[in-house]
C-alpha positions in Angstrom: -112.8 -14.2 -39.4 -113.1 -15.3 -35.7 -116.8 -15.5 -34.9 -117.1 -15.4 -30.8 -121.1 -15.0 -30.4 -122.6 -18.2 -30.6 -124.0 -19.4 -34.0 -127.7 -20.8 -35.0 -127.4 -23.0 -37.8 -130.2 -24.6 -39.5 -129.5 -27.8 -41.2 -130.7 -29.2 -44.8 -129.9 -32.2 -46.4 -127.0 -30.5 -48.4 -125.3 -28.5 -45.8 -125.9 -26.3 -43.0 -126.8 -22.6 -43.1 -125.7 -19.7 -40.8 -127.9 -16.9 -39.3 -125.9 -14.5 -40.5 -123.9 -15.2 -43.6 -120.0 -14.8 -43.7 -118.9 -11.9 -45.9 -115.1 -12.0 -45.4 -113.7 -12.9 -48.9 -110.5 -14.2 -50.0 -108.6 -12.9 -53.0 -105.7 -14.8 -55.1 -104.1 -13.2 -57.6 -101.8 -15.2 -60.1 -99.9 -14.4 -63.3 -97.9 -15.4 -66.3 -96.5 -14.3 -69.4 -99.6 -14.6 -71.4 -102.4 -13.9 -68.0 -103.4 -12.2 -64.9 -105.9 -14.6 -63.1 -108.1 -13.5 -60.1 -109.9 -15.4 -57.7 -112.6 -14.1 -54.8 -114.4 -16.9 -52.8 -117.3 -15.9 -50.2 -118.3 -18.4 -47.7 -121.7 -17.1 -47.3 -124.7 -18.7 -45.4 -122.7 -22.0 -45.0 -120.9 -23.2 -41.6 -117.9 -24.0 -43.7 -116.6 -23.9 -47.0 -117.5 -26.0 -49.8 -116.2 -24.9 -52.8 -112.7 -25.4 -54.3 -111.3 -23.7 -57.7 -108.5 -24.8 -60.0 -106.1 -22.4 -61.8 -103.3 -23.5 -63.7 -101.0 -21.0 -66.0 -98.7 -21.9 -69.0 -96.9 -19.8 -71.3 -99.5 -20.6 -74.0 -102.7 -22.1 -71.9 -104.8 -21.9 -68.9 -107.0 -24.1 -67.1 -109.7 -22.3 -64.6 -112.3 -23.8 -63.0 -114.6 -23.1 -59.9 -115.6 -26.3 -58.5 -119.3 -25.8 -56.3 -119.5 -28.4 -54.3 -122.1 -29.4 -51.7 -122.6 -32.1 -48.9 -119.3 -31.4 -47.7 -115.8 -30.1 -48.9 -114.5 -33.5 -49.6 -115.5 -33.9 -53.2 -114.6 -30.4 -54.8 -111.0 -30.0 -52.9 -110.1 -34.0 -54.4 -111.3 -33.2 -57.9 -109.9 -29.7 -57.8 -106.6 -31.1 -57.0 -106.6 -34.1 -59.0 -107.4 -31.8 -61.9 -104.0 -30.3 -61.3 -102.0 -33.3 -61.3 -103.7 -35.0 -64.2 -102.7 -31.5 -66.1 -99.4 -32.0 -64.6 -99.1 -35.1 -66.3 -101.3 -35.4 -69.4 -101.0 -31.4 -70.2 -103.7 -29.5 -72.0 -106.8 -31.4 -73.1 -106.7 -31.3 -76.6 -110.1 -31.6 -77.7 -114.1 -32.6 -76.3 -112.9 -36.1 -76.5 -110.2 -35.2 -74.3 -111.7 -33.3 -71.6 -114.9 -36.0 -71.3 -112.0 -38.5 -70.5 -110.0 -36.7 -68.1 -113.5 -35.3 -66.7 -114.9 -39.1 -66.0 -111.7 -40.3 -64.9 -111.3 -38.5 -61.6 -115.3 -38.7 -61.1 -114.5 -42.4 -61.0 -111.2 -42.0 -59.2 -113.4 -40.3 -56.5 -116.0 -42.4 -56.4 -113.7 -44.9 -55.5 -112.3 -43.4 -52.4 -115.8 -44.0 -51.2 -116.2 -40.3 -49.4 -119.2 -38.7 -49.8 -120.1 -35.3 -50.7 -120.6 -33.8 -54.7 -119.7 -31.3 -56.8 -120.6 -28.9 -59.9 -118.0 -27.8 -61.7 -117.7 -24.4 -64.8 -114.3 -25.1 -66.2 -112.4 -23.4 -69.0 -109.5 -23.7 -71.5 -108.0 -20.7 -72.6 -105.7 -20.9 -75.8 -103.0 -18.3 -77.0 -102.9 -18.2 -80.7 -100.2 -19.8 -82.2 -99.0 -16.7 -84.6 -98.9 -12.8 -83.3 -102.3 -11.1 -84.3 -104.2 -14.8 -84.4 -107.1 -15.3 -82.3 -107.0 -16.7 -78.5 -109.5 -19.6 -77.9 -111.9 -20.5 -75.6 -113.0 -23.7 -74.6 -115.9 -24.0 -72.0 -116.7 -27.2 -69.7 -119.0 -27.4 -67.1 -121.2 -30.0 -65.2 -124.9 -28.8 -63.1 -125.4 -25.7 -62.7 -122.2 -23.8 -62.4 -121.5 -20.8 -65.1 -118.4 -19.7 -67.1 -119.6 -15.9 -67.9 -118.1 -13.8 -70.4 -118.3 -10.0 -70.6 -116.7 -7.2 -71.9 -115.0 -4.2 -70.1 -117.9 -2.3 -68.9 -119.9 -5.2 -67.4 -121.9 -5.8 -70.4 -122.3 -9.9 -70.5 -121.7 -11.2 -74.0 -124.2 -14.0 -75.1 -123.3 -17.4 -75.5 -125.9 -18.5 -76.1 -126.3 -20.8 -73.0 -128.4 -20.1 -69.6 -128.8 -16.3 -68.9 -126.3 -15.9 -71.9 -123.9 -18.0 -70.5 -121.5 -19.8 -72.6 -122.4 -22.8 -70.7 -126.4 -24.1 -70.2 -127.0 -25.2 -66.6 -127.7 -29.3 -66.5 -131.1 -29.6 -64.1 -133.1 -32.2 -63.5 -136.0 -31.1 -65.5 -134.5 -30.4 -68.6 -136.2 -32.6 -71.2 -132.7 -35.1 -72.2 -131.7 -34.9 -68.5 -135.3 -35.8 -67.5 -135.5 -38.9 -69.8 -132.1 -40.2 -68.8 -132.6 -40.2 -64.9 -135.8 -42.0 -65.6 -134.3 -44.8 -68.0 -131.5 -45.1 -65.5 -133.9 -46.3 -62.4 -133.9 -41.9 -60.9 -137.3 -40.1 -60.8 -137.5 -36.1 -60.6 -139.8 -34.8 -58.0 -140.9 -31.2 -58.0 -140.2 -30.0 -54.8 -141.2 -26.9 -52.6 -140.2 -23.8 -54.6 -141.1 -25.5 -57.6 -137.4 -27.0 -57.5 -137.3 -30.1 -59.5 -134.4 -32.7 -57.8 -133.1 -35.9 -58.7 -134.9 -38.3 -56.3 -136.5 -35.7 -54.4 -133.4 -34.4 -53.3 -130.1 -33.0 -55.3 -131.1 -30.2 -57.4 -128.2 -30.8 -60.4 -128.0 -33.8 -62.7 -124.5 -34.0 -63.9 -121.3 -33.2 -61.4 -118.8 -35.0 -59.4 -119.2 -37.8 -56.8 -122.8 -38.2 -55.6 -122.6 -41.4 -55.7 -125.9 -42.1 -54.3 -127.3 -41.2 -57.7 -124.9 -42.9 -59.3 -125.9 -46.7 -58.1 -128.5 -47.6 -60.8 -128.5 -47.8 -64.3 -125.2 -48.3 -65.7 -123.0 -50.3 -66.2 -120.7 -47.4 -67.8 -120.2 -44.0 -66.2 -122.7 -42.2 -68.4 -125.6 -44.0 -67.9 -127.0 -42.8 -64.1 -129.5 -41.1 -63.1 -126.4 -38.1 -61.9 -123.3 -38.1 -64.2 -120.0 -36.2 -64.2 -120.2 -36.6 -68.1 -120.1 -32.7 -69.7 -122.0 -31.5 -72.1 -120.3 -31.2 -75.7 -118.2 -27.6 -75.4 -118.4 -25.2 -77.6 -114.9 -24.0 -78.6 -115.0 -19.6 -78.9 -112.6 -17.6 -81.4 -111.9 -14.8 -79.7 -110.5 -11.1 -81.1 -106.9 -10.5 -80.9 -106.7 -9.1 -76.8 -105.2 -10.6 -74.5 -107.9 -13.1 -72.5 -108.0 -12.7 -68.9 -110.4 -14.2 -66.2 -110.0 -11.2 -64.2 -107.9 -8.4 -65.9 -105.3 -6.9 -64.1 -105.6 -3.3 -62.0 -106.0 -0.5 -64.1 -106.2 2.7 -63.1 -107.0 4.5 -66.8 -109.4 4.1 -69.2 -110.1 0.3 -70.1 -109.1 -0.9 -74.1 -113.2 -1.2 -75.6 -111.8 -4.7 -76.5 -110.8 -6.4 -73.0 -113.1 -8.9 -71.8 -114.0 -10.7 -68.1 -113.9 -14.6 -68.6 -115.9 -15.6 -65.4 -116.4 -20.0 -64.1 -118.7 -18.8 -61.2 -120.7 -20.6 -59.2 -124.1 -19.3 -57.0 -123.5 -18.2 -53.3 -125.8 -20.1 -50.6 
């Protein structure tokens, strides 16, 4: 979409905002024997797209993720590409420990590039049942305030016990355990305008990829910094016999009651 009229930019620490939002959407569709997947991105108020996504599909499992960048697009784009490379080389993370190892490795590799910016992430692994009629397994992974939601075909959210009934819980600086780690590792939590708690008065999330400035104190381990990429222990949800699609395939007739919508998502700016 080409905007020829002059645009007024309002700058903030974590990016720039336009006078009017860009509402044109980019849509992708992917499919395999087991999955039909849809992705849509909307630039919104930002002067440029800072988010990225991962769609990695095999016959018996799939990895899906949204990376919500801030301070630039470098971190989200780099980490999305590197996650795909890791999945190519190492296959599906078998458990929590493998998922943690992959996330920490990707974060450290990005930090070693000395690029700026950062990104939260909402990711999930969907595994097909070993036998016909078995249950599909959903493994959710998050860092920051991007969320994984699960709903029925009628739009009703299935309560996963997380933030706003999601399957994940937001990592925010004022959460007691997050706040304790931030102060222990040399950071501070300050409440800014609007009542938003921020790490060192600036960053509104306490976990994510990149954000090197918030990973300089504490240590020496990656898990001992005011902000870290380490995800909370992700629960494994067992679903019924239905095929689980991050976005159901196009369908013009009645939707079966058991069909679900799985949505890794990040908020628009």
